[in-house]
C-alpha positions as CSV (number, residue, x, y, z in Angstrom):
1,M,-54.9,-47.2,12.7
2,R,-58.2,-45.5,13.2
3,R,-59.0,-42.4,11.4
4,F,-61.6,-40.0,12.5
5,G,-62.9,-38.5,9.3
6,V,-66.3,-37.8,7.8
7,I,-66.6,-41.1,6.0
8,G,-66.1,-43.4,9.0
9,M,-67.5,-41.1,11.8
10,S,-70.4,-43.3,12.8
11,S,-68.4,-46.5,13.1
12,D,-65.7,-44.6,15.0
13,R,-68.2,-43.2,17.3
14,H,-69.8,-46.6,17.8
15,W,-66.3,-48.0,18.6
16,L,-65.6,-45.3,21.1
17,E,-69.0,-45.8,22.8
18,Q,-68.4,-49.5,23.1
19,R,-64.9,-48.9,24.5
20,L,-66.3,-46.4,27.0
21,Q,-69.0,-48.8,28.1
22,R,-66.4,-51.6,28.6
23,M,-64.3,-49.2,30.7
24,E,-67.3,-48.2,32.8
25,D,-68.2,-51.9,33.3
26,R,-64.7,-52.7,34.3
27,T,-64.5,-49.8,36.7
28,R,-67.8,-50.7,38.2
29,E,-66.6,-54.3,38.7
30,D,-63.3,-53.1,40.2
31,M,-65.2,-50.8,42.6
32,A,-67.5,-53.6,43.7
33,A,-64.6,-55.9,44.4
34,M,-62.8,-53.2,46.4
35,E,-66.0,-52.5,48.4
36,T,-66.3,-56.2,49.1
37,R,-62.7,-56.3,50.3
38,I,-63.1,-53.2,52.5
39,V,-66.3,-54.5,54.1
40,A,-64.5,-57.8,54.8
41,Q,-61.6,-55.9,56.4
42,I,-63.9,-53.8,58.5
43,T,-65.7,-56.9,59.7
44,D,-62.4,-58.6,60.6
45,L,-61.3,-55.4,62.5
46,K,-64.6,-55.3,64.4
47,T,-64.2,-59.0,65.3
48,M,-60.6,-58.6,66.4
49,T,-61.3,-55.4,68.4
50,T,-64.2,-57.1,70.2
51,T,-62.0,-60.1,71.0
52,R,-59.2,-58.0,72.3
53,L,-61.6,-55.8,74.4
54,N,-63.2,-59.0,75.9
55,D,-59.7,-60.3,76.6
56,H,-58.7,-57.1,78.3
57,S,-62.0,-57.1,80.2
58,G,-61.2,-60.6,81.5
59,R,-57.7,-59.6,82.5
60,L,-59.0,-56.5,84.4
61,R,-61.5,-58.7,86.3
62,K,-58.7,-61.1,87.3
63,L,-56.6,-58.1,88.4
64,E,-59.5,-56.7,90.4
65,N,-60.1,-60.1,92.0
66,W,-56.4,-60.4,93.0
67,R,-56.5,-56.8,94.3
68,S,-59.4,-57.8,96.5
69,W,-57.5,-60.9,97.8
70,V,-54.4,-58.8,98.5
71,A,-56.5,-56.2,100.4
72,G,-58.2,-59.0,102.4
73,I,-54.9,-60.6,103.2
74,S,-53.4,-57.2,104.2
75,A,-56.4,-56.6,106.5
76,A,-56.0,-60.1,108.0
77,A,-52.3,-59.6,108.5
78,G,-52.9,-56.2,110.1
79,A,-55.5,-57.8,112.4
80,A,-53.2,-60.6,113.3
81,G,-50.3,-58.2,113.9
82,G,-52.5,-56.2,116.2
83,W,-53.5,-59.3,118.0
84,V,-49.9,-60.4,118.4
85,T,-48.9,-56.9,119.7
86,Q,-51.8,-57.0,122.1
87,L,-50.8,-60.4,123.3
88,F,-47.2,-59.3,124.0
89,R,-48.3,-56.1,125.6
90,D,-50.7,-57.9,127.9
91,G,-48.4,-60.8,128.6
92,G,-45.3,-58.7,129.4
């Protein structure tokens, strides 16, 4: 058991300073490791977000393309319907 008295004060102080330094070093190492993990997670999140946004962008382009096709087919069907109606009207 350590006693803090007049006789051993300098050795006790030295022991406490060493312990404090070890704690500071350990804390610094732990903080650096946490920072590394956080930076890695942020990088992973950025990569995943970019990938998902690109995927959604591709899906939206495909939907827009299909919408254009449907609009074109609808216009063609309307024109064909008008032509058939005109054919029966004139032929009747």
